[in-house]
VOROLO-275236 format. One record per residue (C-alpha): z, x, y; residue in three letters. Coordinates in steps of 0.05 Angstrom, whole numbers, padded with zeros to 5 digits, always signed. Layout:
<sites>
ZXYALA
...
</sites>
This chain:
<sites>
-00591+00008+00859MET
-00552-00026+00804LYS
-00529+00037+00768ILE
-00493+00031+00703ARG
-00457+00094+00680LEU
-00435+00107+00609VAL
-00373+00144+00633THR
-00332+00137+00696LEU
-00280+00192+00693LEU
-00253+00227+00755MET
-00230+00298+00742LEU
-00177+00341+00776LEU
-00192+00356+00848PHE
-00226+00421+00869ALA
-00191+00465+00920GLY
-00212+00500+00983VAL
-00259+00560+00982ILE
-00223+00625+00969ALA
-00253+00695+00974LEU
-00277+00731+00912ALA
-00240+00786+00877ALA
-00260+00859+00888CYS
-00308+00861+00829ASP
-00351+00809+00865SER
-00370+00864+00915LEU
-00391+00911+00859GLY
-00342+00964+00883LEU
-00307+01005+00830THR
-00245+01049+00839PRO
-00249+01124+00842THR
-00210+01168+00795ASP
-00156+01178+00848SER
-00097+01131+00839GLU
-00033+01125+00881SER
+00031+01087+00869GLU
+00023+01014+00888GLY
-00054+01014+00889GLY
-00119+01052+00878VAL
-00150+01100+00928GLU
-00225+01098+00938LYS
-00277+01124+00985THR
-00319+01074+01023ILE
-00370+01075+01079TYR
-00369+01026+01137VAL
-00432+01007+01175GLY
-00441+01012+01251PRO
-00439+00938+01266GLU
-00405+00873+01246MET
-00448+00813+01226VAL
-00438+00738+01225ASP
-00414+00712+01159CYS
-00378+00652+01128VAL
-00316+00663+01086GLY
-00260+00613+01095VAL
-00291+00600+01163ALA
-00347+00626+01207PRO
-00328+00697+01225GLN
-00353+00769+01232GLN
-00353+00815+01172CYS
-00354+00891+01164LEU
-00412+00923+01126LEU
-00386+00967+01069VAL
-00413+01007+01011LYS
-00386+01056+00960GLU
-00444+01104+00954ASN
-00486+01129+01013PRO
-00551+01109+00978GLU
-00528+01038+00965ASP
-00544+00978+01010GLU
-00488+00950+01052TYR
-00450+00889+01029THR
-00403+00843+01067LEU
-00327+00855+01071TRP
-00290+00793+01094TYR
-00220+00821+01105GLN
-00193+00869+01158PRO
-00177+00940+01135ILE
-00104+00951+01153VAL
-00094+01009+01201GLY
-00169+01017+01215PHE
-00198+01004+01285THR
-00273+00991+01284PHE
-00318+01013+01341GLU
-00391+00990+01340PRO
-00445+01044+01337GLY
-00411+01090+01287TYR
-00416+01097+01212GLU
-00349+01114+01180TYR
-00328+01148+01116GLU
-00259+01124+01097LEU
-00208+01133+01042VAL
-00171+01068+01031VAL
-00115+01044+00985ASN
-00134+00981+00948GLU
-00079+00932+00925THR
-00084+00865+00890VAL
-00041+00804+00907ASP
-00034+00762+00843PRO
-00016+00699+00884ASN
-00056+00701+00948PRO
-00057+00641+00996PRO
-00110+00588+00981ALA
-00154+00612+01039ASP
-00145+00688+01032ALA
-00172+00743+00988SER
-00130+00774+00932SER
-00155+00844+00953ILE
-00126+00885+01011GLN
-00150+00953+01037TRP
-00103+00999+01076THR
-00130+01060+01112LEU
-00108+01126+01081VAL
-00155+01174+01119GLU
-00213+01169+01166GLN
-00258+01225+01138VAL
-00314+01220+01189SER
-00341+01178+01247LYS
-00415+01190+01258THR
-00457+01160+01315PRO
-00516+01118+01290VAL
-00582+01109+01327SER
-00608+01039+01341ALA
-00666+01051+01292GLU
-00620+01062+01232THR
-00626+01005+01181ASP
-00558+00976+01167THR
-00581+00909+01141THR
-00534+00881+01089ALA
-00560+00851+01024THR
-00546+00783+01053THR
-00588+00794+01116ASP
-00657+00762+01110THR
-00674+00760+01183THR
-00719+00822+01179GLU
-00751+00804+01113THR
-00827+00804+01117THR
-00858+00745+01081THR
-00924+00708+01079THR
-00931+00643+01117ASP
-00928+00604+01052ALA
-00865+00640+01031ALA
-00834+00626+01098ALA
-00847+00552+01090GLU
-00817+00554+01020THR
-00754+00589+01047THR
-00747+00534+01100THR
-00750+00482+01045ALA
-00698+00520+01005LEU
-00651+00521+01064GLU
-00623+00461+01100GLY
-00621+00418+01036THR
-00563+00397+00992LEU
-00585+00410+00920TRP
-00553+00379+00860GLN
-00560+00411+00792MET
-00599+00373+00738VAL
-00601+00425+00682SER
-00580+00497+00667TYR
-00587+00551+00614MET
-00524+00560+00573ASP
-00496+00625+00544SER
-00539+00615+00481GLU
-00603+00610+00521GLY
-00611+00534+00511ALA
-00626+00485+00567THR
-00569+00435+00579GLN
-00567+00372+00621ASP
-00515+00371+00676ALA
-00451+00333+00658ILE
-00461+00263+00687ALA
-00389+00246+00702THR
-00376+00229+00776PRO
-00332+00282+00808GLY
-00363+00340+00768THR
-00429+00346+00805GLU
-00455+00417+00815VAL
-00486+00430+00883THR
-00516+00487+00922ALA
-00532+00499+00996GLU
-00572+00559+01021PHE
-00561+00581+01093THR
-00581+00648+01124GLN
-00567+00690+01063GLY
-00504+00652+01042GLU
-00501+00605+00982ILE
-00443+00555+00978ASN
-00430+00496+00934GLY
-00388+00459+00883ALA
-00388+00485+00812GLY
-00361+00421+00780GLY
-00289+00445+00783CYS
-00285+00502+00833ASN
-00320+00514+00899ASN
-00362+00577+00899TYR
-00399+00623+00947PHE
-00442+00685+00947GLY
-00503+00718+00978SER
-00578+00713+00966TYR
-00640+00751+00987VAL
-00710+00720+00987VAL
-00775+00759+00988GLU
-00837+00717+00976GLY
-00822+00674+00916ASP
-00770+00722+00888THR
-00696+00712+00898ILE
-00634+00753+00883THR
-00568+00715+00880ILE
-00498+00743+00876GLY
-00448+00765+00864PRO
-00415+00696+00859ILE
-00343+00685+00879GLY
-00303+00621+00870SER
-00235+00589+00873THR
-00194+00595+00810MET
-00175+00524+00789MET
-00173+00499+00717LEU
-00203+00430+00703CYS
-00206+00385+00643GLN
-00244+00371+00599PRO
-00262+00441+00576GLN
-00337+00425+00579GLN
-00333+00425+00655VAL
-00306+00497+00656MET
-00357+00519+00604ALA
-00414+00489+00646GLN
-00388+00521+00709GLU
-00384+00590+00677SER
-00454+00585+00648ALA
-00480+00559+00715TYR
-00453+00619+00754PHE
-00484+00666+00703ALA
-00550+00629+00707ALA
-00550+00635+00783LEU
-00540+00710+00780GLU
-00599+00716+00731SER
-00648+00679+00777ALA
-00709+00720+00796ALA
-00763+00670+00817ILE
-00757+00603+00850TYR
-00803+00544+00866THR
-00791+00485+00913VAL
-00830+00420+00915GLY
-00826+00345+00905ASP
-00752+00346+00922ASN
-00738+00394+00866GLN
-00715+00467+00863LEU
-00725+00509+00800VAL
-00699+00580+00786PHE
-00732+00623+00732ASN
-00707+00689+00706ASN
-00748+00753+00701ALA
-00775+00730+00633ASP
-00801+00665+00664GLY
-00748+00620+00631GLN
-00719+00563+00672THR
-00646+00579+00684VAL
-00626+00525+00735VAL
-00661+00463+00762SER
-00638+00419+00820TYR
-00658+00355+00856VAL
-00650+00344+00930ALA
-00596+00296+00950THR
-00563+00269+01012GLU
-00492+00292+01030PRO
-00437+00240+01033LEU
-00420+00210+01100SER
-00350+00218+01129LEU
-00341+00142+01135ALA
-00344+00095+01076GLY
-00307+00140+01026GLN
-00235+00143+01004THR
-00218+00217+01009TRP
-00160+00244+00967ILE
-00124+00304+00996MET
-00124+00367+00952THR
-00098+00421+01000PHE
-00064+00419+01067TYR
-00038+00469+01118ASN
+00038+00471+01117ASN
+00043+00504+01185GLY
+00073+00566+01154LYS
+00010+00609+01150GLY
-00034+00579+01097GLY
-00061+00521+01056ALA
-00021+00496+00997VAL
-00040+00447+00943SER
-00018+00374+00943ALA
+00043+00355+00904LEU
+00026+00332+00834ALA
+00026+00257+00826GLY
+00028+00243+00901VAL
-00033+00208+00927ASN
-00050+00226+00999VAL
-00113+00192+01024THR
-00157+00186+01085ALA
-00205+00130+01101ASP
-00250+00139+01162PHE
-00285+00075+01184ASP
-00348+00068+01226GLU
-00307+00046+01287LYS
-00268+00110+01296GLY
-00205+00088+01258ASN
-00170+00132+01207LEU
-00120+00104+01158SER
-00090+00121+01090GLY
-00028+00139+01052SER
+00010+00201+01072ALA
+00045+00202+01004GLY
+00106+00160+01021CYS
+00086+00121+01083ASN
+00020+00091+01105ASN
-00010+00119+01169TYR
-00063+00100+01219SER
-00097+00138+01275SER
-00163+00146+01311THR
-00217+00198+01307TYR
-00280+00219+01344GLU
-00338+00262+01320THR
-00393+00299+01356ASP
-00438+00334+01307GLY
-00391+00371+01261ASP
-00335+00370+01313ALA
-00277+00322+01301ILE
-00216+00301+01340THR
-00160+00263+01306ILE
-00106+00229+01347GLY
-00031+00223+01333PRO
-00014+00180+01273ALA
+00027+00116+01271LEU
+00066+00109+01205THR
+00110+00061+01169THR
+00183+00081+01164ARG
+00200+00088+01090LYS
+00240+00146+01063ALA
+00222+00173+00993CYS
+00267+00218+00953ALA
+00219+00237+00897GLU
+00185+00281+00882PRO
+00221+00337+00916ASP
+00186+00357+00981GLY
+00146+00293+00990ILE
+00173+00280+01061MET
+00160+00352+01082ASP
+00089+00348+01055GLN
+00079+00283+01093GLU
+00101+00309+01161SER
+00063+00375+01152GLN
+00000+00339+01130TYR
+00001+00292+01190LEU
+00013+00350+01237ALA
-00043+00390+01206ALA
-00098+00338+01212ILE
-00083+00330+01287GLN
-00104+00403+01294ASN
-00172+00391+01262ALA
-00231+00413+01305ALA
-00290+00414+01256VAL
-00306+00381+01190TYR
-00355+00396+01134SER
-00377+00358+01071ILE
-00404+00394+01011ARG
-00418+00352+00949GLY
-00357+00309+00940ASN
-00311+00354+00981ASP
-00289+00346+01054LEU
-00256+00401+01094GLU
-00220+00396+01161LEU
-00211+00462+01199ARG
-00182+00481+01266ASP
-00220+00515+01323ALA
-00204+00584+01293ASP
-00232+00564+01225GLY
-00166+00557+01189SER
-00163+00503+01136LEU
-00122+00442+01158MET
-00137+00396+01099ALA
-00187+00389+01042SER
-00204+00327+01003TYR
-00246+00302+00945ARG
-00277+00233+00945THR
-00252+00180+00897SER
-00314+00138+00906ASN
-00334+00115+00836GLN
-00403+00097+00863ASP
-00420+00170+00876VAL
-00463+00178+00814VAL
-00512+00229+00786ASN
-00563+00250+00838ALA
-00616+00247+00784LEU
-00616+00172+00796LEU
-00601+00168+00870LEU
-00653+00217+00895ALA
-00705+00229+00842ALA
-00726+00166+00805LEU
-00765+00142+00865GLY
-00806+00207+00864ASN
-00829+00208+00791VAL
-00900+00200+00766THR
-00901+00138+00721TYR
-00952+00114+00670GLN
-00991+00053+00696SER
-01048+00013+00666GLU
-01064-00014+00736PHE
-01084+00051+00771THR
-01150+00088+00765ALA
-01118+00151+00737SER
-01069+00115+00692GLY
-01012+00144+00732GLU
-00971+00122+00793ALA
-00940+00182+00829PRO
-00885+00147+00868LEU
-00859+00173+00934GLN
-00794+00143+00959ASP
-00803+00088+00907GLY
-00874+00065+00924VAL
-00946+00083+00906TYR
-01009+00050+00933THR
-01083+00060+00922GLU
-01147+00020+00932GLU
-01155-00035+00880ALA
-01228-00016+00876ALA
-01272+00035+00912PRO
-01282+00016+00986ASP
-01238-00045+00975SER
-01190-00070+01029ALA
-01145-00096+00973THR
-01090-00048+00951MET
-01054-00038+00885THR
-00980-00026+00896THR
-00930+00001+00845VAL
-00856-00002+00864MET
-00790+00018+00833LEU
-00741-00041+00830THR
-00666-00037+00834ASP
-00658-00051+00760ASP
-00636+00017+00732VAL
-00592+00038+00674ALA
-00570+00108+00654TYR
-00543+00133+00588GLY
-00557+00166+00521GLU
-00620+00141+00487LEU
-00633+00132+00413SER
-00666+00201+00412THR
-00600+00233+00434GLY
-00627+00249+00503GLN
-00595+00227+00567LYS
-00643+00188+00609GLY
-00656+00129+00655ALA
-00688+00062+00641ALA
-00722+00032+00701VAL
-00764-00029+00718VAL
-00829-00023+00757LEU
-00866-00080+00790VAL
-00941-00077+00804THR
-00983-00120+00850ASP
-01054-00104+00829PRO
-01084-00138+00891GLY
-01104-00201+00854GLY
-01067-00256+00818SER
-01004-00238+00781GLY
-00943-00194+00791THR
-00931-00149+00731PHE
-00866-00117+00708TYR
-00860-00054+00664ASP
-00801-00021+00631LEU
-00803+00055+00636ALA
-00759+00111+00608VAL
-00748+00176+00647VAL
-00716+00239+00618VAL
-00710+00311+00643PRO
-00761+00358+00610GLN
-00768+00432+00629ASP
-00729+00420+00692GLY
-00773+00361+00714GLN
-00761+00286+00710LEU
-00814+00258+00664THR
-00835+00186+00648ASN
-00841+00191+00572VAL
-00853+00118+00553ALA
-00872+00053+00586THR
-00881-00018+00560THR
-00901-00083+00595PRO
-00849-00138+00605LEU
-00897-00191+00629GLY
-00928-00226+00689ASP
-00881-00258+00740ARG
-00819-00251+00696VAL
-00749-00251+00726GLN
-00707-00190+00705VAL
-00633-00205+00706ASN
-00606-00138+00682SER
-00622-00073+00645VAL
-00571-00037+00603ASP
-00568+00020+00552ILE
-00525+00000+00493VAL
-00516+00044+00431ASP
-00579+00083+00450GLY
-00622+00021+00457ASN
-00648-00010+00522ILE
-00628-00083+00531VAL
-00667-00125+00581VAL
-00640-00194+00600ASP
-00697-00233+00633MET
-00732-00300+00641VAL
-00804-00303+00617GLN
-00857-00357+00611SER
-00847-00404+00553GLY
-00904-00437+00513PRO
-00910-00495+00560ASP
-00891-00460+00626ASP
-00941-00449+00681PRO
-00945-00375+00701LEU
-00911-00389+00767CYS
-00848-00416+00738CYS
-00818-00382+00676PRO
-00759-00417+00642THR
-00751-00382+00575GLN
-00687-00339+00577HIS
-00692-00280+00529VAL
-00655-00216+00514ILE
-00702-00162+00489ASN
-00678-00097+00457THR
-00722-00034+00457TYR
-00716+00033+00423ALA
-00749+00098+00444LEU
-00789+00125+00386GLU
-00828+00188+00405GLY
-00870+00169+00466ASP
-00866+00094+00454GLU
-00817+00039+00471LEU
-00812-00006+00410VAL
-00786-00078+00413LEU
-00734-00082+00358VAL
-00707-00152+00373SER
-00718-00211+00418SER
-00664-00265+00424GLU
-00680-00331+00458GLU
-00620-00358+00497VAL
-00611-00433+00502THR
-00580-00450+00569ASP
-00553-00518+00548THR
-00505-00523+00606GLU
-00559-00508+00657GLU
-00608-00558+00627SER
-00555-00612+00623ALA
-00536-00598+00694GLY
-00607-00609+00718ALA
-00605-00682+00697ASP
-00532-00700+00706GLN
-00482-00690+00762PRO
-00430-00636+00751ALA
-00366-00659+00718GLU
-00314-00669+00773PRO
-00255-00621+00771GLN
-00185-00647+00788LEU
-00158-00578+00806THR
-00185-00526+00854ASN
-00223-00579+00893THR
-00205-00599+00964THR
-00204-00675+00961TRP
-00219-00712+01026LEU
-00184-00780+01035PHE
-00232-00838+01049THR
-00197-00904+01035GLN
-00132-00940+01018PHE
-00143-01006+00980ALA
-00082-01050+00975GLY
-00067-01098+00918SER
-00076-01155+00968ASP
-00150-01134+00978ASP
-00134-01101+01045SER
-00170-01036+01061GLU
-00161-00979+01109ILE
-00223-00933+01114ASN
-00227-00861+01138PHE
-00285-00815+01153ALA
-00279-00755+01105PRO
-00249-00697+01143SER
-00195-00643+01137ASP
-00144-00688+01170LEU
-00123-00721+01105TYR
-00131-00676+01044THR
-00103-00660+00975LEU
-00112-00594+00937LEU
-00084-00586+00867LEU
-00078-00513+00845ASN
-00081-00488+00773ASP
-00009-00463+00776ASP
+00020-00533+00783GLY
+00029-00531+00859THR
-00008-00572+00911PHE
-00019-00573+00986THR
-00037-00632+01030ALA
-00053-00647+01102MET
-00032-00713+01135ALA
-00062-00712+01205ASP
-00020-00661+01244CYS
+00029-00653+01187LYS
+00024-00610+01125GLY
+00063-00608+01061THR
+00065-00573+00994GLU
+00099-00587+00928GLY
+00089-00590+00853THR
+00052-00637+00807TYR
+00049-00655+00732THR
-00010-00681+00692VAL
-00007-00714+00624ASP
-00074-00743+00605GLY
-00091-00788+00663ASN
-00019-00792+00687SER
-00006-00755+00752LEU
+00058-00748+00792THR
+00067-00710+00857LEU
+00134-00682+00880GLU
+00130-00669+00955LEU
+00166-00610+00986GLY
+00183-00600+01061PRO
+00130-00622+01111SER
+00113-00601+01181ILE
+00157-00641+01229THR
+00107-00656+01284LEU
+00098-00725+01314TYR
+00024-00743+01306CYS
+00022-00805+01350GLY
+00034-00880+01343ASP
-00035-00892+01312ASP
-00029-00838+01260SER
-00030-00854+01185TYR
+00007-00789+01169SER
+00075-00818+01148ASP
+00044-00873+01105GLN
-00004-00823+01072TYR
+00054-00778+01051LEU
+00093-00837+01026LEU
+00034-00860+00984ASN
+00026-00790+00953LEU
+00098-00792+00930SER
+00083-00858+00894ASN
+00022-00835+00854VAL
+00026-00848+00779VAL
-00044-00837+00751SER
-00116-00817+00769TYR
-00188-00832+00748VAL
-00257-00809+00771PHE
-00306-00862+00796ASP
-00380-00865+00778ASP
-00398-00819+00837ASN
-00349-00763+00818GLY
-00297-00786+00869GLY
-00222-00784+00856LEU
-00180-00848+00854VAL
-00104-00844+00854LEU
-00065-00904+00829ASN
+00003-00920+00860LEU
+00064-00946+00823MET
+00078-01020+00817ALA
+00004-01032+00828ASP
+00014-01022+00903ALA
-00057-00998+00913GLY
-00108-00942+00905ASN
-00124-00879+00945MET
-00197-00857+00943SER
-00224-00787+00956TYR
-00291-00750+00956VAL
-00297-00678+00936ALA
-00299-00626+00991GLY
-00309-00552+00980ASP
-00278-00513+00923SER
-00211-00483+00937ALA
-00239-00413+00944ASP
-00292-00430+00995SER
-00245-00477+01032SER
-00192-00424+01037ASP
-00242-00373+01061GLU
-00270-00419+01114GLU
-00201-00440+01137ALA
-00177-00368+01143SER
-00241-00349+01180GLU
-00224-00400+01234THR
-00161-00362+01253ILE
-00181-00290+01239VAL
-00208-00249+01296GLY
-00178-00296+01348VAL
-00123-00277+01397THR
-00070-00332+01394TRP
-00016-00342+01446GLN
+00050-00376+01429TRP
+00061-00443+01465VAL
+00123-00473+01434ASP
+00168-00479+01373LEU
+00188-00548+01348THR
+00250-00549+01303THR
+00287-00609+01273PRO
+00335-00607+01332VAL
+00295-00584+01393GLU
+00229-00560+01422THR
+00229-00491+01453VAL
+00174-00485+01505THR
+00150-00414+01519VAL
+00151-00402+01594PRO
+00100-00345+01592ASN
+00054-00355+01531PRO
+00009-00296+01551GLU
+00067-00249+01535ALA
+00071-00273+01462TYR
+00006-00262+01426THR
-00022-00243+01358MET
-00091-00226+01331THR
-00105-00229+01256LEU
-00155-00176+01235ASN
-00203-00182+01176GLU
-00171-00124+01139ASP
-00104-00161+01130GLY
-00070-00129+01190THR
-00049-00162+01254PHE
-00030-00138+01323ASN
+00022-00174+01366TYR
+00057-00172+01432SER
+00128-00199+01436ALA
+00144-00200+01510ASP
+00154-00126+01529CYS
+00143-00100+01458ASN
+00079-00090+01419VAL
+00067-00075+01346GLY
+00024-00082+01285SER
+00038-00107+01214ALA
+00004-00143+01156THR
-00007-00215+01135TYR
-00032-00252+01073THR
-00066-00320+01067ILE
-00069-00359+01002ASP
-00098-00428+01012GLY
-00059-00459+01069SER
+00000-00411+01056ASN
+00011-00354+01104ILE
+00062-00297+01106THR
+00074-00240+01155PHE
+00104-00172+01136ASP
+00133-00143+01199LEU
+00152-00074+01172THR
+00096-00040+01211GLY
+00104+00003+01274PRO
+00131-00030+01337THR
+00162-00012+01403THR
+00236-00025+01410LEU
+00247-00039+01484ALA
+00300-00087+01510PHE
+00262-00144+01544CYS
+00320-00179+01578GLY
+00371-00233+01561GLU
+00321-00289+01574GLU
+00267-00260+01529SER
+00243-00298+01467LEU
+00218-00234+01433ASP
+00268-00237+01375GLN
+00257-00312+01366THR
+00182-00300+01362PHE
+00187-00245+01310LEU
+00240-00283+01269ALA
+00195-00344+01267ALA
+00135-00304+01245LEU
+00177-00274+01190GLY
+00193-00344+01164ALA
+00120-00369+01165ALA
+00100-00412+01105ALA
+00041-00459+01118ILE
-00013-00461+01172TYR
-00066-00510+01195PHE
-00111-00520+01255THR
-00121-00582+01297GLN
-00165-00590+01358ASP
-00175-00515+01362GLY
-00100-00499+01361ASP
-00062-00462+01307LEU
+00003-00489+01277TYR
+00049-00449+01231ILE
+00102-00485+01193ASP
+00165-00446+01176LEU
+00199-00443+01109MET
+00258-00488+01092ALA
+00232-00539+01143ASP
+00255-00492+01198GLY
+00204-00515+01249GLY
+00132-00508+01271THR
+00101-00455+01317MET
+00044-00478+01362HIS
-00009-00429+01386PHE
-00071-00437+01430THR
-00131-00392+01426ALA
-00146-00342+01482VAL
-00220-00341+01498SER
-00257-00276+01486ALA
-00272-00270+01560GLU
-00199-00279+01579ASP
-00176-00231+01525ASP
-00224-00177+01548THR
-00207-00189+01620ALA
-00133-00184+01605ALA
-00143-00118+01568GLU
-00186-00090+01625ASP
-00135-00113+01677GLU
-00079-00079+01637ALA
-00118-00014+01636VAL
-00132-00018+01710VAL
-00058-00028+01723GLU
-00040+00041+01697VAL
-00101+00081+01718ILE
-00105+00117+01785ASP
-00031+00106+01797VAL
+00018+00164+01805VAL
+00076+00152+01757TRP
+00143+00187+01758LYS
+00184+00197+01695TRP
+00251+00161+01696GLU
+00278+00165+01625SER
+00266+00177+01551LEU
+00301+00130+01502THR
+00304+00153+01429THR
+00338+00120+01369PRO
+00399+00166+01380VAL
+00404+00177+01456GLU
+00377+00163+01525GLU
+00356+00220+01570THR
+00357+00202+01644VAL
+00312+00246+01686VAL
+00354+00274+01745PRO
+00292+00287+01789THR
+00237+00237+01771PRO
+00193+00260+01829GLU
+00187+00328+01794SER
+00155+00297+01732TYR
+00091+00261+01752LEU
+00034+00230+01712LEU
-00035+00210+01738LEU
-00088+00178+01691LEU
-00155+00188+01725ASN
-00213+00139+01717PRO
-00256+00193+01684ASP
-00210+00200+01623GLY
-00174+00262+01648THR
-00099+00266+01661VAL
-00061+00307+01713SER
+00013+00322+01707ILE
+00070+00355+01745GLN
+00124+00382+01697ALA
+00180+00406+01743ASP
+00155+00473+01771CYS
+00092+00472+01729ASN
+00027+00433+01735SER
-00027+00419+01684GLY
-00078+00371+01657GLY
-00118+00346+01597GLY
-00150+00283+01570ASN
-00128+00213+01550TYR
-00158+00153+01515THR
-00138+00080+01517ILE
-00158+00028+01464ASP
-00124-00038+01474GLY
-00050-00022+01477SER
-00060+00045+01442ASN
-00059+00108+01484ILE
-00067+00181+01466THR
-00053+00238+01515ILE
-00072+00310+01503GLU
-00044+00362+01551ILE
-00093+00420+01546LEU
-00068+00469+01599PHE
-00007+00482+01644THR
+00020+00537+01687THR
+00073+00578+01652GLN
+00128+00587+01703ALA
+00201+00587+01680PHE
+00235+00526+01712CYS
+00306+00541+01692GLY
+00351+00526+01633GLU
+00363+00454+01655GLU
+00289+00437+01662SER
+00259+00381+01621LEU
+00188+00408+01628ASP
+00179+00424+01553THR
+00208+00357+01530LEU
+00163+00321+01580TYR
+00098+00354+01555ILE
+00117+00345+01482GLN
+00132+00271+01493SER
+00066+00259+01529LEU
+00028+00291+01471ASN
+00063+00242+01423ALA
+00041+00180+01462ALA
+00020+00122+01417ALA
+00028+00053+01452ILE
+00037+00033+01524TYR
+00056-00030+01562PHE
+00078-00050+01631THR
+00138-00092+01653GLN
+00163-00109+01723ASP
+00117-00056+01752GLY
+00141-00001+01706ASN
+00100+00037+01654LEU
+00128+00047+01584PHE
+00098+00095+01534ILE
+00122+00089+01462ASP
+00118+00152+01420LEU
+00090+00155+01350PHE
+00135+00145+01289ALA
+00183+00105+01333ASP
+00211+00171+01360SER
+00224+00144+01430GLY
+00200+00108+01493THR
+00184+00140+01560MET
+00195+00098+01623ARG
+00158+00111+01688PHE
+00160+00079+01756SER
+00103+00082+01806SER
+00104+00128+01867VAL
+00096+00088+01930GLU
+00027+00097+01961GLY
-00010+00109+01895GLY
-00053+00169+01881ALA
</sites>
């Protein structure tokens, strides 16, 4: 839908879920106090139950008084050993940590005395207040509970501390959500994440106590709303679920909170901003202020983002809520400020590789390891994540309609249909369009303005403007007015409380099929009516003039295609319009031109109809004896003026009345540039030769020098024995390559052209295509690189062949070369590697053996050693270095029958040779 928000403010990021303070359990200290804490008597139940604190875990059942019901205790009791089947009476010392870790409670209990340990029979009821598994309900209540659970609810309204109903703050990033699962409530409070327990019996519900993280957010209204919301939750006594809505009432029957069902965000398609990360030292810590660490998961299994200083890229796989993130490749910058930024970067990248599960609640993403410890948390920066009132509920509102029998159209998922007449096969259909605006109306209420379209089953298609506002926890259509039959709605906006509709309607002389009168109507909500306060007719003079006359030709930003040279002696040379001979004048005073196989750029000046072109360096190719390229460039340098002919064509006049050059308009610069770039993007190009002013260098093995330009502005390349990735930019016919991305650093031999290849790419200036080949002209007239396209079949076959080369071969480790030293393996036959066809890997690491998994994607490789024997191989053994290096694998290639594995962050290259006889 085309949603227009009044405000687009992102607030401070919420943190990870922390456990509640001791008061959230309702436990109060006894009169006995000891130095360093408070002593109290507690009772521990005979079993532990499943619960969710900072992760899925098992919790003790505790209570203060024997007659109370058990509640959950998430922390261990220091010094106490629990044995199932016994009820305990304990004296504990309670202490409070004022600065607990982000994923730990501030409360600790230490055992002082075990007073009693009493066996408990199986019949004894030890159900905690959070356990609803034994609750007896009617069938209807059971169905309602099912609807309550398994849904992400977003708050629409709440009761404030004064007892008044307030609409939820509509700013993205402050949404309040709730999820109910097996007696546990979790959600986002707008600033902090919260959690608690709930018990359902029939249509009654008891919620709380509520615990939350302890962040402060601005503006203050967000904190005030959150506090009131938590209080409203704990006052809930009765609930109802239906029509995608959830409503809580208190014991007096007042509505305290209302929600609408919404869909959770997907992992892919968002930009996630990191809020907390695991520093590898025992807990999660908050991100450095002012340092933007991001994560973008795409649909193809690629992960990329900023680690704070450097950009990083990796791969990921998901299976349900399980996630595996591979090692990250990064750029190689060093940042000095703020203090700790490089430590945060390395710790963050290490932490996400330990992620095993992920969860999304509201706008928050959490990555946790297999033990449930937080590895990283994020909040989305997606400005399109707007109020769920619009996204989920407007298509399920009952609207006023003059076309239905009841006068109402109860939409479901945006559509309502009924018989146009009793026993009629013709249907009346009412639909919600994608024209929606949201904001504050003239009445002071927040609401939505929507457009409905009705097909009554006969002639005509009728449009209505409707206003929807929240009333008593429900979305209600309070006013509707007709817009007309077969109108064209351009946009709907709410401006200064009024609703502004830009549309085209039928004029006095228009047939109903074809409206032409452009109007802007302004409506105000007055009670239960929409009143037209103004109607402005828009005169589209430019459009009407354009219908009868050809568009005025534009000298700049048009690709002009050369068609004819007419000499002063009445001689003519004619050309079919094509991209072989072109001229493009840019707004910034520069121009580019193609002359057969040559290209050039330069500057131009215009004064009235006077035009001069100053040519810069051109591509130095020889285009053949029959080519017009040299004469064409010479003529451009002699241009003195221009005119447009009667057909909108361009005519350039040469000095000394030497003749005229005629052109026809091709595509605009934008579309031409886009089409040109599309012809080279997504294609694997192999380098054929380099022509310089003094020589032509022919590449003896073009298949070893390739590049592929990706749509996202990155490109991958192979330079003989090295591979890498970087970025490129295209602007018109200009192209540049930034080669600061990750690359292998192997020595490819004295005869290799790898350095020449990379140096030439770094000097790229202009590109063009001819006969399916790509040419890149270098700056300062340094030469021209010539590439040919590799067919998709050949490219795929080459990749498959490369994979087959390394799979099912036993490799022995020869050496590890790092930026500072080379380690030569004294006994390569003791360090073996076998990549099996089924994606598993087997290794021999000196006196130990082990295995794991691997993945190969193009030239990227990841290896995960999951298990090994644990024998001690001696002080001189390289077994630990070998396994650590394999786990850091990033890129592989083969050369002269050897296998090379480059490690991430350019930390080194492993070299292997094959063992004779194979696997």
